[in-house]
MARMAR-987909 format. One record per atom (N, C-alpha, C): x, y, z; atom name; residue in one letter; residue number from 1. Coordinates in Angstrom, 3 decimals. Example, Ala and Ser with C-alpha at 12.3 -4.5 7.8 and 13.67 -1.06 7.14 Angstrom:
         x         y         z  atome  residu  num
    13.190    -5.690     7.800      N       A    1
    12.300    -4.500     7.800     CA       A    1
    13.200    -3.300     7.800      C       A    1
    12.850    -2.250     7.080      N       S    2
    13.670    -1.060     7.140     CA       S    2
    12.900     0.030     7.870      C       S    2
***
This chain:
         x         y         z  atome  residu  num
   -16.266    10.856    -3.120      N       M    1
   -17.224    11.024    -4.196     CA       M    1
   -16.530    11.745    -5.349      C       M    1
   -16.716    11.219    -6.519      N       S    2
   -16.084    11.830    -7.690     CA       S    2
   -16.903    13.024    -8.181      C       S    2
   -16.258    13.852    -8.942      N       F    3
   -16.882    15.040    -9.521     CA       F    3
   -16.386    15.121   -10.951      C       F    3
   -17.303    14.980   -11.910      N       T    4
   -16.899    14.886   -13.312     CA       T    4
   -17.038    16.224   -14.039      C       T    4
   -16.383    16.307   -15.184      N       A    5
   -16.460    17.496   -16.030     CA       A    5
   -17.899    17.724   -16.491      C       A    5
   -18.605    16.653   -16.828      N       S    6
   -19.990    16.810   -17.290     CA       S    6
   -20.895    17.275   -16.157      C       S    6
   -20.641    16.835   -14.926      N       Q    7
   -21.410    17.330   -13.782     CA       Q    7
   -21.163    18.824   -13.585      C       Q    7
   -19.937    19.249   -13.780      N       C    8
   -19.587    20.665   -13.632     CA       C    8
   -20.339    21.497   -14.667      C       C    8
   -20.315    21.064   -15.918      N       R    9
   -21.015    21.795   -16.977     CA       R    9
   -22.527    21.817   -16.728      C       R    9
   -23.073    20.671   -16.316      N       A   10
   -24.511    20.580   -16.063     CA       A   10
   -24.914    21.469   -14.882      C       A   10
   -24.092    21.515   -13.855      N       A   11
   -24.390    22.352   -12.689     CA       A   11
   -24.375    23.829   -13.076      C       A   11
   -23.416    24.222   -13.878      N       R   12
   -23.374    25.615   -14.353     CA       R   12
   -24.631    25.953   -15.136      C       R   12
   -25.054    25.017   -15.994      N       A   13
   -26.257    25.240   -16.798     CA       A   13
   -27.495    25.332   -15.906      C       A   13
   -27.571    24.464   -14.908      N       M   14
   -28.726    24.464   -14.021     CA       M   14
   -28.823    25.772   -13.232      C       M   14
   -27.675    26.333   -12.871      N       L   15
   -27.647    27.605   -12.138     CA       L   15
   -27.708    28.805   -13.066      C       L   15
   -27.575    28.552   -14.380      N       D   16
   -27.488    29.617   -15.378     CA       D   16
   -26.279    30.505   -15.102      C       D   16
   -25.152    29.841   -14.796      N       W   17
   -23.889    30.525   -14.510     CA       W   17
   -22.967    30.458   -15.727      C       W   17
   -22.298    31.546   -15.993      N       S   18
   -21.262    31.575   -17.024     CA       S   18
   -19.984    30.979   -16.430      C       S   18
   -19.026    30.621   -17.292      N       P   19
   -17.739    30.174   -16.757     CA       P   19
   -17.110    31.244   -15.862      C       P   19
   -17.280    32.505   -16.232      N       E   20
   -16.706    33.598   -15.427     CA       E   20
   -17.305    33.618   -14.021      C       E   20
   -18.619    33.393   -13.925      N       K   21
   -19.295    33.403   -12.624     CA       K   21
   -18.785    32.260   -11.750      C       K   21
   -18.651    31.072   -12.316      N       L   22
   -18.134    29.936   -11.550     CA       L   22
   -16.672    30.161   -11.173      C       L   22
   -15.894    30.664   -12.123      N       G   23
   -14.486    30.937   -11.827     CA       G   23
   -14.336    31.899   -10.664      C       G   23
   -15.155    32.933   -10.662      N       E   24
   -15.115    33.917    -9.574     CA       E   24
   -15.558    33.294    -8.255      C       E   24
   -16.649    32.523    -8.282      N       A   25
   -17.176    31.907    -7.064     CA       A   25
   -16.198    30.892    -6.469      C       A   25
   -15.478    30.190    -7.343      N       A   26
   -14.551    29.154    -6.874     CA       A   26
   -13.131    29.674    -6.684      C       A   26
   -12.872    30.871    -7.182      N       G   27
   -11.514    31.417    -7.093     CA       G   27
   -10.532    30.671    -7.971      C       G   27
   -10.982    30.293    -9.169      N       V   28
   -10.107    29.570   -10.099     CA       V   28
    -9.967    30.340   -11.401      C       V   28
    -8.866    30.135   -12.065      N       D   29
    -8.570    30.758   -13.344     CA       D   29
    -9.474    30.167   -14.426      C       D   29
    -9.918    31.014   -15.359      N       L   30
   -10.811    30.545   -16.426     CA       L   30
   -10.166    29.469   -17.295      C       L   30
    -8.876    29.572   -17.516      N       A   31
    -8.187    28.554   -18.318     CA       A   31
    -8.215    27.202   -17.603      C       A   31
    -8.039    27.218   -16.278      N       D   32
    -8.104    25.972   -15.505     CA       D   32
    -9.513    25.387   -15.532      C       D   32
   -10.519    26.264   -15.433      N       L   33
   -11.905    25.810   -15.494     CA       L   33
   -12.208    25.194   -16.857      C       L   33
   -11.798    25.861   -17.913      N       A   34
   -12.031    25.348   -19.274     CA       A   34
   -11.347    24.003   -19.458      C       A   34
   -10.150    23.875   -18.936      N       S   35
    -9.428    22.623   -19.032     CA       S   35
   -10.154    21.514   -18.267      C       S   35
   -10.649    21.833   -17.069      N       F   36
   -11.381    20.843   -16.271     CA       F   36
   -12.656    20.419   -16.995      C       F   36
   -13.435    21.396   -17.474      N       E   37
   -14.710    21.081   -18.115     CA       E   37
   -14.547    20.333   -19.436      C       E   37
   -13.403    20.454   -20.070      N       S   38
   -13.180    19.724   -21.317     CA       S   38
   -12.604    18.333   -21.054      C       S   38
   -12.325    18.040   -19.792      N       G   39
   -11.772    16.739   -19.440     CA       G   39
   -10.289    16.624   -19.662      C       G   39
    -9.627    17.732   -19.973      N       Q   40
    -8.193    17.711   -20.256     CA       Q   40
    -7.347    18.030   -19.033      C       Q   40
    -8.007    18.404   -17.958      N       S   41
    -7.282    18.778   -16.752     CA       S   41
    -6.641    17.555   -16.130      C       S   41
    -5.432    17.732   -15.619      N       G   42
    -4.838    16.679   -14.811     CA       G   42
    -5.704    16.540   -13.579      C       G   42
    -5.604    15.475   -12.883      N       S   43
    -6.485    15.285   -11.727     CA       S   43
    -5.991    16.124   -10.552      C       S   43
    -6.177    17.435   -10.649      N       D   44
    -5.822    18.357    -9.572     CA       D   44
    -6.965    18.364    -8.573      C       D   44
    -6.808    17.676    -7.438      N       P   45
    -7.914    17.578    -6.492     CA       P   45
    -8.322    18.929    -5.906      C       P   45
    -7.392    19.856    -5.789      N       Q   46
    -7.742    21.174    -5.247     CA       Q   46
    -8.678    21.914    -6.202      C       Q   46
    -8.421    21.851    -7.491      N       L   47
    -9.274    22.506    -8.475     CA       L   47
   -10.668    21.900    -8.435      C       L   47
   -10.738    20.590    -8.469      N       S   48
   -12.013    19.886    -8.424     CA       S   48
   -12.771    20.216    -7.140      C       S   48
   -12.080    20.205    -6.017      N       D   49
   -12.720    20.492    -4.726     CA       D   49
   -13.248    21.922    -4.669      C       D   49
   -12.501    22.871    -5.205      N       R   50
   -12.934    24.274    -5.180     CA       R   50
   -14.158    24.496    -6.060      C       R   50
   -14.166    23.883    -7.235      N       L   51
   -15.309    24.007    -8.134     CA       L   51
   -16.550    23.380    -7.506      C       L   51
   -16.379    22.188    -7.003      N       R   52
   -17.509    21.481    -6.385     CA       R   52
   -18.059    22.255    -5.187      C       R   52
   -17.186    22.766    -4.338      N       A   53
   -17.623    23.510    -3.152     CA       A   53
   -18.420    24.756    -3.546      C       A   53
   -17.978    25.464    -4.572      N       A   54
   -18.685    26.669    -5.018     CA       A   54
   -20.069    26.310    -5.554      C       A   54
   -20.167    25.217    -6.287      N       L   55
   -21.455    24.794    -6.841     CA       L   55
   -22.394    24.291    -5.743      C       L   55
   -21.851    23.581    -4.769      N       E   56
   -22.676    23.112    -3.656     CA       E   56
   -23.190    24.290    -2.831      C       E   56
   -22.343    25.289    -2.647      N       K   57
   -22.755    26.481    -1.903     CA       K   57
   -23.903    27.201    -2.615      C       K   57
   -23.943    27.096    -3.932      N       A   58
   -24.993    27.728    -4.732     CA       A   58
   -26.273    26.893    -4.777      C       A   58
   -26.253    25.684    -4.188      N       G   59
   -27.469    24.883    -4.113     CA       G   59
   -27.487    23.618    -4.936      C       G   59
   -26.346    23.205    -5.451      N       I   60
   -26.278    21.966    -6.233     CA       I   60
   -25.926    20.805    -5.315      C       I   60
   -26.625    19.696    -5.477      N       S   61
   -26.317    18.464    -4.755     CA       S   61
   -25.874    17.434    -5.782      C       S   61
   -24.722    16.825    -5.569      N       F   62
   -24.179    15.864    -6.529     CA       F   62
   -24.558    14.440    -6.142      C       F   62
   -24.818    13.628    -7.151      N       I   63
   -25.239    12.241    -6.973     CA       I   63
   -24.139    11.341    -7.528      C       I   63
   -23.721    10.380    -6.719      N       D   64
   -22.665     9.448    -7.122     CA       D   64
   -23.110     8.510    -8.227      C       D   64
   -22.137     7.957    -8.906      N       N   65
   -22.374     6.916    -9.891     CA       N   65
   -22.851     5.674    -9.150      C       N   65
   -23.998     5.141    -9.526      N       N   66
   -24.567     3.982    -8.856     CA       N   66
   -24.676     2.848    -9.856      C       N   66
   -23.608     2.082    -9.961      N       Q   67
   -23.572     1.014   -10.950     CA       Q   67
   -24.327    -0.230   -10.504      C       Q   67
   -24.715    -0.304    -9.221      N       T   68
   -25.383    -1.510    -8.723     CA       T   68
   -26.895    -1.426    -8.829      C       T   68
   -27.417    -0.316    -9.307      N       S   69
   -28.877    -0.223    -9.453     CA       S   69
   -29.211     0.319   -10.832      C       S   69
   -30.487     0.311   -11.128      N       A   70
   -30.948     0.816   -12.413     CA       A   70
   -30.994     2.340   -12.430      C       A   70
   -30.625     2.968   -11.300      N       A   71
   -30.701     4.428   -11.199     CA       A   71
   -29.745     5.123   -12.159      C       A   71
   -28.668     4.472   -12.504      N       G   72
   -27.767     5.041   -13.496     CA       G   72
   -26.524     5.666   -12.931      C       G   72
   -25.935     6.547   -13.738      N       G   73
   -24.645     7.124   -13.427     CA       G   73
   -24.709     8.377   -12.585      C       G   73
   -23.596     9.098   -12.548      N       P   74
   -23.532    10.293   -11.712     CA       P   74
   -24.477    11.368   -12.230      C       P   74
   -24.917    12.208   -11.332      N       G   75
   -25.833    13.276   -11.709     CA       G   75
   -25.807    14.396   -10.689      C       G   75
   -26.832    15.212   -10.716      N       L   76
   -26.940    16.322    -9.780     CA       L   76
   -28.374    16.768    -9.686      C       L   76
   -28.653    17.528    -8.642      N       R   77
   -29.972    18.140    -8.507     CA       R   77
   -29.790    19.515    -7.893      C       R   77
   -30.755    20.376    -8.183      N       L   78
   -30.757    21.721    -7.626     CA       L   78
   -31.655    21.704    -6.408      C       L   78
   -31.079    22.015    -5.255      N       L   79
   -31.848    22.042    -4.024     CA       L   79
   -32.604    23.353    -3.925      C       L   79
   -33.768    23.313    -3.340      N       K   80
   -34.525    24.543    -3.137     CA       K   80
   -33.934    25.307    -1.960      C       K   80
   -33.958    26.618    -2.064      N       S   81
   -33.558    27.427    -0.925     CA       S   81
   -34.742    27.493     0.028      C       S   81
   -34.517    27.768     1.319      N       P   82
   -35.620    27.780     2.276     CA       P   82
   -36.768    28.699     1.869      C       P   82
   -36.486    29.787     1.199      N       G   83
   -37.529    30.718     0.796     CA       G   83
   -38.425    30.192    -0.313      C       G   83
   -38.023    29.104    -0.972      N       E   84
   -38.804    28.567    -2.082     CA       E   84
   -39.830    27.524    -1.663      C       E   84
   -39.764    27.053    -0.404      N       F   85
   -40.709    26.045     0.042     CA       F   85
   -42.062    26.689     0.306      C       F   85
   -43.112    26.001    -0.068      N       D   86
   -44.464    26.511     0.111     CA       D   86
   -44.933    26.170     1.522      C       D   86
   -44.767    27.101     2.441      N       T   87
   -45.210    26.882     3.811     CA       T   87
   -46.148    28.002     4.215      C       T   87
   -47.214    27.620     4.849      N       D   88
   -48.182    28.584     5.341     CA       D   88
   -48.128    28.548     6.860      C       D   88
   -47.546    29.584     7.464      N       Q   89
   -47.361    29.606     8.906     CA       Q   89
   -48.683    29.594     9.660      C       Q   89
   -49.776    30.014     9.018      N       S   90
   -51.070    30.006     9.692     CA       S   90
   -51.560    28.581     9.945      C       S   90
   -50.992    27.609     9.233      N       E   91
   -51.378    26.220     9.417     CA       E   91
   -50.494    25.494    10.427      C       E   91
   -49.529    26.192    10.994      N       T   92
   -48.629    25.588    11.960     CA       T   92
   -49.346    25.432    13.296      C       T   92
   -49.308    24.231    13.857      N       V   93
   -49.950    23.967    15.135     CA       V   93
   -48.885    23.997    16.215      C       V   93
   -49.136    24.780    17.264      N       Q   94
   -48.217    24.815    18.389     CA       Q   94
   -48.981    24.401    19.638      C       Q   94
   -48.474    23.414    20.308      N       Y   95
   -49.085    22.953    21.538     CA       Y   95
   -48.451    23.689    22.706      C       Y   95
   -49.286    24.120    23.677      N       K   96
   -48.774    24.950    24.761     CA       K   96
   -47.675    24.256    25.557      C       K   96
   -47.691    22.924    25.648      N       E   97
   -46.630    22.233    26.383     CA       E   97
   -45.273    22.321    25.671      C       E   97
   -45.285    22.629    24.394      N       H   98
   -44.039    22.777    23.649     CA       H   98
   -43.512    24.207    23.713      C       H   98
   -44.331    25.143    24.140      N       L   99
   -43.918    26.538    24.219     CA       L   99
   -43.176    26.848    25.511      C       L   99
   -43.443    26.084    26.557      N       A  100
   -42.790    26.331    27.846     CA       A  100
   -41.466    25.568    27.900      C       A  100
   -40.445    26.155    28.548      N       P  101
   -39.165    25.449    28.661     CA       P  101
   -39.344    24.170    29.478      C       P  101
   -38.625    23.121    29.091      N       D  102
   -38.764    21.857    29.796     CA       D  102
   -37.545    21.521    30.656      C       D  102
   -36.666    22.477    30.815      N       A  103
   -35.477    22.252    31.647     CA       A  103
   -35.214    23.526    32.451      C       A  103
   -34.574    23.386    33.608      N       P  104
   -34.281    24.578    34.408     CA       P  104
   -33.312    25.499    33.674      C       P  104
   -33.374    26.791    33.994      N       T  105
   -32.476    27.757    33.394     CA       T  105
   -31.028    27.352    33.632      C       T  105
   -30.232    27.443    32.605      N       G  106
   -28.800    27.113    32.701     CA       G  106
   -28.499    25.649    32.554      C       G  106
   -29.509    24.837    32.239      N       A  107
   -29.288    23.393    32.119     CA       A  107
   -28.497    23.033    30.869      C       A  107
   -28.452    23.951    29.927      N       G  108
   -27.707    23.648    28.694     CA       G  108
   -28.494    22.716    27.808      C       G  108
   -27.799    22.218    26.815      N       G  109
   -28.562    21.353    25.929     CA       G  109
   -27.772    20.729    24.944      C       G  109
***
């Protein structure tokens, strides 16, 4: 999956991260980051991989370029963290047969 300079800039904006914050999170030099985001960087796969990994760890999901559908080009989305989902535990139904173990002790799984 490719990772573009515009996806990098958009992901930073979506997270409200400065270049310094991304550089620190990815362990990359600010000059290298600026070069990558301007599209002037040589195709250093390690730089691209480190930037992408840091952004994914922060909750960004990247979308591939889909030229075979009307969906369009590459993009990204911000995933919700587990604490952001609206769940009401009082509405959770638990059946007593699911509360008891269904295998002997030590059976593994």
